[in-house]
C-alpha positions in Angstrom: 78.2 223.2 136.6 80.7 223.6 138.5 82.9 220.9 141.1 80.8 221.5 144.2 77.2 220.8 141.9 79.1 217.2 140.3 80.4 216.2 143.6 76.9 216.8 145.7 75.1 214.8 142.6 77.7 212.3 141.7 79.8 211.8 144.8 77.3 208.9 146.5 78.3 206.5 143.6 81.4 205.5 145.1 80.4 202.5 147.0 78.7 201.5 143.9 81.5 202.1 141.4 83.7 200.1 144.3 81.3 197.4 144.7 80.9 198.3 148.4 77.0 198.8 147.5 74.6 197.0 144.9 73.2 199.8 142.8 69.4 200.2 143.4 66.9 202.4 140.6 68.1 205.8 141.8 71.9 205.3 141.9 71.5 203.6 138.1 70.2 206.9 137.0 72.4 208.7 138.7 75.3 206.8 137.6 73.6 207.2 133.7 73.6 210.9 134.4 77.2 211.7 136.0 78.4 209.5 133.2 76.7 211.3 130.3 78.2 214.5 132.0 81.8 213.0 131.6 81.1 211.8 128.2 79.6 215.4 127.2 82.8 217.3 128.3 85.1 215.3 126.4 83.2 215.0 123.3 82.7 218.9 123.4 86.4 219.1 124.5 87.6 217.3 121.0 85.2 218.6 118.5 86.3 222.4 120.1 82.4 223.5 121.2 84.0 224.0 124.7 85.1 228.2 124.8 88.9 228.6 124.7 88.6 230.7 127.5 86.8 227.9 129.8 89.1 224.8 128.8 93.0 225.1 127.6 93.2 222.3 124.5 97.1 222.4 124.7 97.1 218.7 123.7 94.9 216.2 123.6 93.1 213.5 126.3 93.7 210.0 125.2 92.6 207.5 127.8 93.4 204.5 128.9 92.5 201.8 126.3 89.6 199.8 128.0 89.2 202.5 130.5 85.2 202.0 131.4 82.7 204.9 132.5 82.7 203.7 135.8 86.5 203.5 136.2 87.2 207.1 135.0 83.9 208.2 137.0 85.8 207.4 140.2 89.2 208.5 139.3 87.7 212.0 138.3 85.3 211.8 141.8 88.7 211.0 143.8 90.4 213.7 142.3 87.6 216.5 142.5 88.2 215.9 146.0 91.3 218.2 146.1 89.6 220.8 143.6 87.8 224.6 144.4 84.3 223.3 144.7 83.3 226.8 142.8 85.8 225.7 139.6 84.3 225.1 136.3 84.0 221.0 136.1 85.0 220.8 132.1 88.1 223.1 132.8 89.3 221.1 135.8 88.4 217.9 134.0 90.2 218.4 131.0 93.4 220.3 132.2 93.7 217.6 134.7 93.2 214.3 132.5 95.1 216.2 129.6 97.9 215.8 131.6 97.7 212.4 132.9 96.7 210.8 129.4 98.1 213.1 126.5 97.6 211.7 123.4 100.7 210.9 121.9 
């Protein structure tokens, strides 16, 4: 999936994530799908399933303790706004977050 596809599918959730709108059934389904996709990227990154030419694994990603899936999705959606829409989602997310939250 590329950045543009993910944004078109998930960016409408920002109002739900910030509490400006109550989630309806469609929002709940989308939220589950979008957070599930992010979780899958992190799982594949941690176990080394992502191809090294797609995602550089120079350093691990250690998210702050207590961060929820919703908080992470909101941060990712904001970060992706400045990215090339045709870039590979997994590469953009892992390379960005490994700089923000490297494992120590």
